[in-house]
C-alpha positions as CSV (number, residue, x, y, z in Angstrom):
1,M,0.0,0.5,-0.6
2,A,2.9,2.5,0.8
3,E,4.9,1.8,-2.5
4,H,1.2,2.0,-4.5
5,D,0.7,5.8,-3.2
6,H,4.7,7.0,-3.6
7,D,3.4,6.1,-7.3
8,H,0.5,7.7,-7.1
9,E,2.5,10.7,-5.5
10,H,5.4,10.6,-8.0
11,G,3.3,10.7,-11.3
12,Q,1.6,13.7,-10.0
13,H,4.9,15.7,-9.5
14,E,5.5,15.1,-13.1
15,H,2.2,16.5,-14.1
16,H,2.7,19.6,-12.2
17,H,6.4,19.6,-14.3
18,D,4.5,19.3,-18.4
19,H,2.7,22.1,-16.4
20,A,5.4,24.1,-15.4
21,K,6.5,23.4,-19.3
22,E,3.2,23.9,-20.9
23,E,3.2,27.6,-19.0
24,E,7.1,28.6,-19.9
25,F,6.0,27.9,-23.4
26,N,3.2,29.8,-23.4
27,R,4.8,32.6,-22.6
28,L,6.8,32.2,-24.4
29,V,4.9,32.0,-27.5
30,Y,2.9,34.9,-25.9
31,M,5.9,37.0,-25.6
32,Q,7.0,36.1,-28.6
33,N,3.4,37.8,-30.7
34,A,3.8,41.0,-28.4
35,Y,7.7,41.4,-29.7
36,S,6.5,41.1,-33.2
37,Q,3.8,43.2,-33.3
38,Q,6.3,45.7,-31.5
39,Y,8.8,44.9,-34.2
40,E,6.3,45.7,-37.0
41,A,5.4,49.0,-35.5
42,I,8.6,50.2,-34.8
43,S,9.3,49.7,-39.1
44,G,5.8,51.4,-39.7
45,E,7.0,54.3,-38.1
46,L,10.4,53.8,-39.6
47,T,9.2,53.7,-42.8
48,T,6.8,57.3,-42.0
49,F,10.2,58.7,-40.7
50,S,12.4,58.2,-43.3
51,M,9.9,59.4,-46.2
52,A,9.2,62.8,-44.1
53,Q,12.8,63.2,-44.1
54,G,13.0,62.6,-47.8
55,A,10.1,65.1,-48.3
56,L,12.0,67.7,-46.4
57,Q,15.8,66.8,-47.4
58,R,14.4,67.8,-51.2
59,S,12.7,70.2,-49.9
60,L,16.0,72.2,-48.2
61,D,17.6,70.9,-51.5
62,L,15.7,73.1,-53.4
63,L,15.7,76.2,-51.2
64,K,19.4,75.8,-51.7
65,R,19.1,75.8,-55.5
66,K,16.4,79.6,-55.2
67,D,18.7,81.6,-57.8
68,E,18.5,78.9,-60.0
69,I,14.9,78.8,-60.0
70,R,14.8,82.3,-60.9
71,D,12.6,83.3,-63.7
72,A,12.1,79.5,-64.7
73,S,8.9,78.1,-66.3
74,V,7.4,75.4,-64.2
75,L,4.4,72.8,-64.2
76,L,1.7,73.0,-61.6
77,S,-0.4,70.2,-60.8
78,A,-4.6,70.6,-60.9
79,E,-6.7,68.6,-60.4
80,G,-7.6,65.3,-62.7
81,G,-4.2,65.0,-64.0
82,T,-4.0,68.6,-65.7
83,Y,-0.7,70.4,-65.0
84,I,0.1,74.6,-66.1
85,E,2.9,75.8,-66.4
86,A,3.6,78.8,-65.2
87,S,6.9,81.1,-64.7
88,I,8.5,82.2,-61.5
89,R,10.1,85.5,-61.0
90,G,11.9,84.2,-58.2
91,I,11.9,82.6,-54.4
92,E,11.8,85.0,-51.1
93,K,9.6,83.4,-49.2
94,A,8.7,79.9,-48.4
95,I,5.6,78.4,-46.3
96,T,6.8,76.2,-43.8
97,Y,4.3,72.9,-42.0
98,V,5.1,73.2,-38.4
99,G,3.3,71.1,-37.1
100,A,-0.5,70.5,-35.6
101,G,-1.7,72.0,-38.8
102,Y,-0.4,75.2,-39.1
103,L,1.3,76.6,-41.8
104,V,4.6,79.4,-41.4
105,E,5.7,82.3,-43.9
106,K,9.3,82.1,-43.2
107,D,12.2,84.1,-45.3
108,V,14.1,81.3,-47.4
109,E,17.1,81.6,-44.8
110,S,15.1,80.7,-41.7
111,A,13.2,78.4,-44.1
112,K,16.3,76.2,-44.2
113,E,17.7,77.0,-41.0
114,Y,14.2,75.2,-39.7
115,I,13.8,72.8,-42.2
116,G,17.5,71.8,-40.9
117,R,16.8,70.9,-37.1
118,S,13.6,69.3,-38.5
119,I,16.0,67.1,-40.5
120,A,18.2,66.7,-37.6
121,S,15.6,66.0,-34.9
122,S,14.1,63.1,-37.3
123,E,17.4,61.4,-38.3
124,D,17.7,61.1,-34.0
125,A,14.1,59.6,-33.6
126,I,15.1,57.4,-36.6
127,G,18.4,56.4,-34.7
128,R,16.7,55.7,-31.4
129,L,14.0,53.6,-33.4
130,M,16.4,51.5,-35.1
131,E,18.1,50.9,-31.7
132,D,14.5,49.5,-30.7
133,R,14.4,47.8,-33.2
134,K,17.3,46.1,-33.0
135,K,16.8,44.9,-29.8
136,L,13.5,44.0,-29.8
137,G,14.9,41.6,-33.3
138,D,17.8,40.1,-30.8
139,E,15.0,39.7,-28.3
140,L,12.7,37.4,-30.6
141,M,15.7,35.7,-32.1
142,R,16.1,34.6,-28.0
143,I,12.7,33.6,-27.6
144,Q,12.4,32.0,-31.1
145,Y,15.8,29.6,-30.1
146,A,13.7,29.0,-26.9
147,I,10.5,28.0,-27.9
148,E,12.9,25.4,-30.7
149,A,14.7,24.2,-27.8
150,M,11.4,23.5,-25.9
151,Q,9.3,21.7,-29.2
152,Q,12.5,19.2,-29.3
153,G,13.0,18.7,-25.7
154,L,8.7,17.8,-25.3
């Protein structure tokens, strides 16, 4: 009788061990999903920042070439795929988006300084996002490795 009780206890212990393993496996899968979602979100933000930075850089390049554009003709985009040819006497002012739906008129030098600062701050943001994404990527690889190790052990 005593031997039978011993076996029964042993069986419960093994069951408890499997349960702990299963909980750890589920936790790892949960973390993998959470980190993957964060990784995708950061990748999306990086794309947005990179596109915005590219647009700012093109604006800055254009303003730096303002003297070349004197007495030039340009095509203005109208509705429905129509373009109108117009002539530019010269560029003296720029209307710059400053956030929260506001546009501010600035002279070219002020606009160049403002855009330059915006480019620098978006570069900082891109750098931080890339760092965060790399940490997440490393953590995801570690989790993936742990999941695979557990699967092979199951």
